[in-house]
N, C-alpha and C positions, 0 to 999 in steps of 0.2 A: 289387299296383297298379302299372301301368306308369309309366315315367318321365314319359310325356306326361300321364297322368292326374294325377300328383303336381303337375306344373307347372301344369296347368289349375286344380287345387285352390288352389295358392298364389296364382295370379293372381286367381281369382274370389272367394276367401273371406277372404283376409287383407289384400291390398293395397288393396282398395276402401274407400271411405269408410264402407261398411256393415259394416265389420269387427266392429262391436260386437255384431252379431246373427247373422252368417252362420255362424260356427263352430258355434254351438249348434243351428242349424237344419238341419245337414247330417249327421245320424248316418249312419254307414256310410262316410263319406268320409274318416274319420280313419284313417290308416295301420294297419289291422288286421293287415296282412301284414308289419309292421315287423320286420326281422331284424337291425337294428343292435345291436351290443354284446351279442350273444347267446352267443358262443363264447369260452371262456377262452383259446383259442389264436389268436383273431382279432387281427390288427393293426388298431388303432383309428385311423380317419381323423379328424384334428383340424382345425378352423377357428378361427383366432384373430382376434377382431373387436375393433378398437380397440387399437393397438399402440404408441402414442407413449410412454406412461409405464409403468404397471403391466403392460400387455400384454407388455412385454419379459420380465417374470418368467414369464408363461405360456409364451412361446416357449421360454425356457430350460428349463422343466419338461418339455416334450414333444419338442423337437428332439433327435435323436440317440438316443432310446430304441429298443430293439428291438421294443417292443410298441405304439408309436404312430408316426404319421407326420403331420406338418403338411402338409395338402393345400392350405390357403388362408390367405392373409393378407388381411384385409379392413379397410380404413380409408378414411375420407373424404378423407384427405390422401394423394395418390398418391405424393408424394416420400417421406413417412415409410413408407408401406406397401411400396413397392418396395425401399427400403433394408433394411427388416426381412426381406423375402423373400430378398434377396441374402445376408443374414447366415445365414438358415436353411439356404441351399444349401451353406454351409460345414460344416454339422453333420449333414446327412442326404443321401441319394443324390440325391433330386430337389428341384429348386427349387419351392416352393409357388406356386400361381397367385395373382396379385393381383387383387382385386376391390374396387371402391369400395362396392358395394351388397350388403348382407347378403342381400337377396332372391335374388340370383344364386347365392350360396353355398348357400342352403337348398334349391335345386333339385337339388343333387347328392346322389344316394343313397349315395355312398361316404363322405360326411361322417357320422361317428357322434357326435362331440362338438363343441360350440360353446362356446368360452371368450370371455366378454364383459368387456372392460375399457375400454369407451367412457366418455364423460362420463355423469354420473348420469342425465340425462334420457332416455337411450337404454337404460338397463339393463333395465327391465321389458319394454318392447316387444320388444327383441331376444331376451330370454329366452323370452317367450311365443311369438313367431313360431317360434323354433327348436324349442321343445317341440312345437308343433302340427305342425311338419314332421318330427317323429319323431326328434329329436336329444336327447341328454343334454346338460346345460348346467352350466357353472361360471360363475357371475356374480359380479362383484366387488361389494364393499360401497360404499355402501349398496345393497341390491338394488333399491331403488326411489327415485323422486324425490318421491313422496308416499305416504300411508298406503294408499290403496286399491290402488295398483299392486302392492304386495308381496303382498297377499292374492290378487290375480288370478294371480300366478305360482304360488303354493301350489296354487290350484285347478287350474291347468293341469297342473302336475306330477303331481298325484294323478289327474286325469281320464285322462291319456294314459300313465300308468305310467312316467314318465321320472324319471331321477336328476337332481337339481338341487342343487348344492353352492354355499354362500355363501363369499365370500372372506375370512372372518374366521379366518385361519390359526392363531391362538392356540388354537383349540379342538382342534387335532390335536397340539399340542406336548405331549410326555409330562410335562414339568415343570409346565405349566399344568394339565393334567388331574389331576395329583397334588395340587397345592395346593387346587384346587377341591374335590376329594374330602375333603381334610382339613377345609376350612371346612364342608362339608355334614355331616361327621361330628361337628361340634361342638367342634373343637379350640380354637376361640377363643370358645366359648359361643354364645349366641343373637346373631345379627347383625341389628341394627336399622337400620344406615345403611351404604350403599355409596356411596362418593364417587369418581366418575370424574374424571380430570384430563386435560386437553389443554392443557398449558402449552407452546405451540409458537410462539415469536415469528415474526411474518411482517411484512414491510414493505409499503409502499404498492404498489399495482399500477399506479400512474400516473393521470394526470388523465382524467376522463371526456371523451370526444370522439367523433369518427367516424373510424375507421381502415379501411385497406384490408384486405380478406380476402386471405390468401395465395393466389396464383394456382394453387397446387397443390391447393387444397381445393375439394371440391364442397360449397358452403355450404348448398345445399338439403338434401343428405343429412346433413350435420353437424347442421343445425338439427332435422331429424326431427320429433318431436312438438311442438316449440316453434315459435312463429311465426318466420318469417324476418325478422330485425330487423337494423338497422345494427350493425356491430361497434363497441362503445363502450369497449373496453379495448385496450391496446396489444398484448397477447399473446392470440391466439385460444386457444392451448393452455394448459392447466392453470389459468389465472386465471379460467376459467369457474366454478370452485368458489365464487367470491365474488359471483356474480350469481344471483338467484333463478330466472330461467327455466331454468337449467341445473344449478345446484349447490345445496348445502344448508349452506354455510359450513363452518367447521372442525368444528362439531358433527357433521355428516354426512360429513366427509372423514376426518381422523385420528380424531376422537372416536368414530366408530361402533365402532371396535375396543374402546375402553375402555367404551363403553355396553354392548356385548355381554358383556364380562367382568363388569361390575357386575350386570347382570341374571342372569347365570349364577351368580355367587356368592350372590345373594339367593335363588336357586332358584325364581324366579317364571317361569311359562310362559304369561303373558298380559300384555296391556298394563295400564297403571296405571289407577286409578280417578279420577285427577285430575292436572293439571299446571299449573305456573306458571313463568314465566321472566322475567328482566330482563337488561339489558345495553346494548350500543351498539357503534358503530364509532368507536373513540376513537384519538386520537393523530395522525391525518392525515385529509385529505379526498381521496378517489380515486374510481375507477370502481366500487368494490365496493358491494354492497347489504347483505351479511350482517353480522352482529355479529362483531367480533373479540375482544370481551370479553363473556362471557355466563355466567349461572347458570341452570340448569334444575333444578327439584325435582319429582320424581314421587312421588305418594302411593300406597303399596301397603297402606294400612291399618295393619298392625302393623310396617311398615318403610318406609324412604324411600330413594329413589335420587336422589342429588344429583350434578349434573354441572357442572364449571367449565371454561370455555374462556378462555384468556388468550393473546392474540395479540401482546402487547407483552413487552418484556424482563421476566423474572420469576425469582424464586428457586423452588426446589423446595418441596414440601410433604411432610414426613415421609419425605424421601429419594426422592420420585418427582416427575417432571415429566409424563411421559406414562404414566399407569397408573391403578391403582385402590387405594383404601384401604377396607378393611372394618372397621367398628367392632363388636366383639363384647362380650358381657357379661363374658368372661373374658380378653380380650386383643384384639389387632388383627392384621390382615394388610396387608402392603405389597407390591403387585405393580407393579414399575417397568418391566416389559419384556413381550415377547411370549411368553416361554418359562418364566415362573415368578415366584416371589417368596418372601417370608419371613413366618413367623408369629412373633408376640411375645406375651408375657403382659402383664398389666395394668401391670407395673413396667417394661416395655420390654426384658425379657430375651428373647433369641432362643430360640424353641422348635424350629423346624425351617426348613430352606430347600430350595427346589426350583428347578431350572434345567436344562432340556433341551429342545431343539427347533429346528426350522428349517422353512422353507416346504415342503421336500420331503415332510414328513410329511402335509401337507394335500393336496397334489396326489396323493400315493399313495393316501390314503384315498378320494379321489374315484374314482380308477381302480379301486380294489378294489370300490367300490359299483357302478360301471358293470358290472363283471364279475358281481357277485352278483345284480344287479337288485333289491336291497333298499334302499330309501331309509333304512330304520332303521340301516343300516351307516354312514351319513354322520355325521361328527362335527359338521358345520354344515349340516344340512338346510335347505332354503329356508324352512321355517317359522320356524326360529330366526333366520334372516337377516331375515325380514319383521318379526318382533317387535322385534328390536333396532334395525332401521332406523326403524321406526315410532315408537319412543320419541324418536328424534332429531327426526323430523318434528313430533311433537306439541309438543315444546319450542319449535320454531320457530314453530308456529302461535300459541301463547300470546304469544311475543315479538312477532310481526308484528301481532297485534291489540292490542298494548299502547298505553299512553298515555305521554307524556313527563312525567316527574315529577322532583322533586328527590330527593336521597338520603334525607332523612327520610321523605318521603311513600312512597317505595319500600319502606323498611323497615317502615313502618306497615302497608302492604298485605300484605307477606310475613307479618308476625307475626299479622295478623288471620285468616289462613287456614291457616297451617302450625304445628303444635305438635310434630310428631314429630322435628324436627331443629332444631339451634341455628342458626336463620336469621340471628340477630344477628351471631354470630361470622363466618359466611360473608360477610355484607354488609361487615363491617369489613375483612376481608381483601381483598374486591373493591375497596373504596375505597382501601385502602392501596396496592394494586397500581397503581391509576391515579395516585395521588399520586406514587409512586416513579418514574413515567414522565412526570412534569410535566404531567399532564392536569388541566385545571381542571374541577372537578366542582360548580361553583356554578350555581344555577339549575336549570331543568327539562331535564336532560341525560340522564337514565336512562330508557330505554324499558322500561316496566314492564307486563307482561301481567297480566290477571286470572287468577284460579284457574279453570280450565276443568274442570268435572266430565265424566268420560268413562265410557262403558259398555264394558268390555273384552269382553263377550260379543258385542255387535253391532258393536264397533269404530266407534262413532259417539259424538259428544258428547251430553250430556244437555241437551235443550231449548235448543240453540244452533245455529240455522241458519247463521249467519255463519261459525262455526268449522267446521261440517260441510262447507260449500262449499270449504274449504281442504284437505279430505281427498283431493281429486282436482284436476284441472286441465282447462282447455279444450285439446283436442287438434287438431292440424292434419292434416286428411285428406291422404293416406291413412295417416298415421302415428298410428293410433288404438289406444290400449290398450282392449281390449274390456271392457264392463261385466260381461259373463258370458263364460265360456269353456266 
C-alpha cells in the first residue's frame, strides 16, 4: 500500500466521527502488506507518545540502543516534547521529530513501535489507532480509562496481528516470576485471599477553581476523547489522576500494579463475578474527585481479591505499603516491591525469598516479542493488562454508584454480601487509619457501593443498566474509541 493510500485510510477511517464503524466496513484496507518489525536485523523505529512522566522511562529504554531509534517525540505540550527531543539527541545520532498530534506520527511508515504514556483517557484510543496503522504498541497502565476500552485494544491487537505489551513491568522481573510460580505450586497452600495495598500518602492538589491552561499545551489534543472543559486544578500535568474525566484515582494509578499482582497470584484469568467498594476523599477538600481512601472487594467464588487504597499517612501492613499479601492455608506471602517478596509458614517463619529485576527486563521482553511476532512471548500481553485494569474500573463503578452511609451501616452492608473475607477486620483498620489522621467519621461520611453482580464471560453487569452504562463513556468526535474494531 502506498504512503498516500495509508494517509487516506487514516484520514477517512479513523479520525472521522464515524470511526466506530468504518474500520470494520473496509476489509482489504488494513495494511496487508505491512512489513514492520519483520526482520531480526532491522533497526526498529520508535515513537514515544506522552513524555512528561513515565514516558521518560520509555525514552531511556530505547534511546542509544543499536537496534532501535526514536524517530518521534509526541506530546500535547510542545515545551515538554521539544525538551525531551533535545535530550534524545544527546543519546542517538539523530534528533527525533517533534509532533503534537499522534495522527501525524502514524502516517510515517518508518515507525514500527508506538509507546504510549499519556494520561489514562488517551491510552486506549492511542493504542487502537496505532495498531490499525500497522504499529506494535507498548501502552502504559492502566491500559484503559474504562472497561470496554481494554477489550477493544485486545480485539484490535488480535485482528491485525500486532504485539501489544502492557506497562506492568513486574511481570518480567525474574524475582517476581519465581515467587508467583512458588505460590502457584502450593508452597503456602491454597490461597483464598489476595490483599493488594496502595498505601501512598498524597496531599491536596489545591482548591477547585478555573485556571489557565499553559500556553505551550494544545488543550484540544490533550483533552482528546474527553470534553474540552475548564481546567479546574492548579496543575494540568499529573493531577489529572484525581479527576474522573481523565484518571482513575490511585486505584488505577499506582494500584493497578498491585491489582495485577494480586490477580496473577490468585491465578484467575477473567474478571470477578461481583464487586463492592467503599471509601471517600478524606482529610482535605480540593479539586480532586476520586477516593483517596478506598476498599474494593472482588468475589471470585472460592477466593477473594481485596484492595486497599490509603492516601493519608499510614503504617505498613505486614511489612508492606505498596504490595500484595497472599493468605494461604499453609502460610502467607508478602510482596512489598516490583521485583519479588518472601514466603512464610503459618508461624511466620521465612520459607524463601525472591528479589531480582528492573524495568529493562520488561522493555526487552517487548522487543523480543516484536521480533518473534508471537504475542504469547509477552510477559504482560494486552489481555492481561485489560483484565487487571478492568478490576480497578469495576471497583470504581461500585464506589461511584454508592450511597453516603455511616460506618456501622457500611459494615452491615459489607457483611450482608461478603463471607469469604474478614470484612469486619478490614473495616476496623480502615476506620483506625482515618482516626489516626484526625479525620472525623461521625455521620454519613463513607461512600458505600452496593454489591454489583458481574458476568465475566460477557464482561457486563447482571441486570444493572445503570452500572453497564459506566463500562464506557461518551466520546468527543473525532476522538472516538470504536465499538467494534
